[in-house]
C-alpha positions as CSV (number, residue, x, y, z in Angstrom):
1,M,-3.6,70.9,31.2
2,P,-3.5,69.0,27.9
3,L,-6.6,67.5,26.4
4,V,-4.9,64.4,25.1
5,T,-1.7,62.4,25.9
6,R,0.9,61.7,23.3
7,N,3.8,59.3,23.0
8,H,2.2,56.6,25.1
9,P,4.2,53.4,24.8
10,R,2.4,50.3,23.6
11,L,3.3,46.6,24.0
12,T,3.6,45.0,20.6
13,L,3.0,41.4,19.6
14,E,6.8,41.0,19.2
15,G,7.2,42.4,22.8
16,A,4.6,40.0,24.1
17,R,6.4,37.1,22.4
18,A,9.7,38.2,24.0
19,V,8.1,38.2,27.4
20,I,6.7,34.7,26.8
21,A,10.1,33.4,25.6
22,A,11.9,34.7,28.7
23,S,9.2,33.2,30.9
24,Q,9.4,29.9,29.1
25,R,13.2,29.8,29.5
26,R,12.8,30.3,33.3
27,A,10.1,27.7,33.5
28,E,12.3,25.2,31.7
29,E,15.2,26.1,34.2
30,I,13.0,25.2,37.2
31,R,11.4,22.3,35.3
32,V,7.8,23.4,35.7
33,P,5.7,23.6,32.6
34,M,3.6,26.8,32.7
35,D,0.6,28.5,31.1
36,I,1.7,32.0,30.3
37,A,-0.6,34.9,29.2
38,V,0.4,38.4,28.1
39,V,-2.2,41.2,27.9
40,D,-2.1,44.8,26.9
41,D,-2.7,47.7,29.3
42,G,-6.4,47.2,29.0
43,G,-6.3,43.5,29.9
44,H,-6.8,42.2,26.3
45,L,-5.0,39.1,25.4
46,L,-1.9,39.6,23.1
47,A,-0.2,36.2,23.4
48,F,-0.6,32.9,25.2
49,E,1.7,29.9,25.5
50,R,0.8,26.6,27.1
51,M,4.0,24.7,27.6
52,D,4.0,20.9,27.0
53,G,2.8,19.3,30.2
54,A,1.2,22.5,31.7
55,K,-2.0,22.0,33.5
56,P,-5.1,22.8,31.3
57,S,-6.9,23.9,34.5
58,S,-4.4,26.8,34.8
59,I,-5.1,28.3,31.4
60,A,-7.9,30.6,32.7
61,I,-6.0,31.4,35.9
62,S,-3.0,32.7,34.0
63,L,-5.3,35.0,32.0
64,V,-7.1,36.3,35.1
65,K,-3.7,37.0,36.7
66,A,-2.5,38.9,33.7
67,Q,-5.8,40.9,33.4
68,A,-5.9,41.7,37.1
69,A,-2.3,42.9,37.1
70,A,-2.9,45.1,34.0
71,L,-6.2,46.6,35.2
72,R,-5.1,47.1,38.9
73,R,-1.6,48.4,37.7
74,A,-0.1,46.2,40.5
75,P,1.1,42.6,41.0
76,T,-1.6,40.1,41.9
77,A,-1.6,39.3,45.6
78,P,-4.0,38.9,48.5
79,A,-5.4,42.0,50.2
80,M,-3.5,42.8,53.3
81,S,-4.2,44.4,56.7
82,G,-0.8,45.5,57.9
83,D,1.4,42.4,57.5
84,Q,-1.5,39.9,57.6
85,V,-3.6,38.6,54.8
86,N,-7.2,40.0,55.0
87,L,-8.9,36.9,53.9
88,P,-12.5,38.2,53.8
89,L,-11.4,41.2,51.7
90,A,-9.2,39.2,49.4
91,L,-11.9,36.7,48.7
92,G,-14.6,39.4,48.5
93,L,-12.7,41.4,45.9
94,A,-12.1,38.2,43.8
95,L,-15.8,37.3,44.0
96,A,-17.0,40.9,43.2
97,A,-14.7,41.3,40.1
98,P,-13.4,37.8,39.1
99,A,-11.9,38.9,35.8
100,Q,-10.1,41.9,37.5
101,Q,-9.0,40.7,40.9
102,T,-7.3,37.6,42.2
103,P,-5.5,37.0,45.5
104,I,-3.2,34.5,43.8
105,R,0.3,35.7,43.1
106,G,1.8,35.3,39.6
107,G,0.5,38.4,37.7
108,I,3.0,41.1,37.1
109,P,2.5,44.5,35.3
110,L,4.8,45.2,32.4
111,M,6.4,48.6,32.6
112,I,8.2,50.8,30.1
113,D,9.5,54.2,31.2
114,G,7.4,54.1,34.3
115,Q,4.2,53.4,32.4
116,I,2.2,50.1,32.4
117,V,2.0,48.7,28.9
118,G,0.5,45.4,29.8
119,A,0.9,42.4,32.2
120,I,1.9,38.8,32.3
121,G,0.1,36.1,34.2
122,V,1.7,32.7,34.9
123,S,0.0,29.6,36.4
124,A,0.6,25.9,36.8
125,G,3.3,25.8,39.5
126,S,3.3,27.0,43.1
127,E,2.6,30.7,43.7
128,D,6.4,31.2,44.3
129,Q,7.2,29.4,41.0
130,D,4.5,31.3,39.1
131,Q,5.8,34.7,40.4
132,D,9.4,33.8,39.6
133,V,8.5,32.9,36.0
134,A,6.4,36.0,35.6
135,R,9.2,38.2,36.9
136,A,11.6,36.7,34.4
137,G,9.2,37.6,31.6
138,A,8.6,41.1,33.0
139,A,12.4,41.6,33.1
140,A,12.7,40.9,29.4
141,I,10.5,43.9,28.4
142,E,12.0,46.3,31.0
143,K,15.3,46.0,29.1
144,A,13.6,47.3,25.9
């Protein structure tokens, strides 16, 4: 077994800007100004965009969504028991680790060659709108 890994892809600032630009285009298409955060695979902020008219209260939420998606290596969503939301668990996890867990959709990991290189978090619309705009951003980096 190797002692170190090599050739680990990294998200660059240029890549983070491309993710934001694609997200911003989608937000403009649906006419919902968004707060968009892009973090690296460790959850550290690389780029942020607050579109004109986006809710200031959603700035922190977009960052938490991005951090949670990067650190959990999964899209943000409530904890489930079968096909039902497990509300006590979803809220308990968010309270236990507020910077690493949120039951609110809109955080999507960014993947290259099957590896997580970062994540995007979008907030200021409905959960469906946030998730739609985040997916548009994630799709931009997957083409790289």
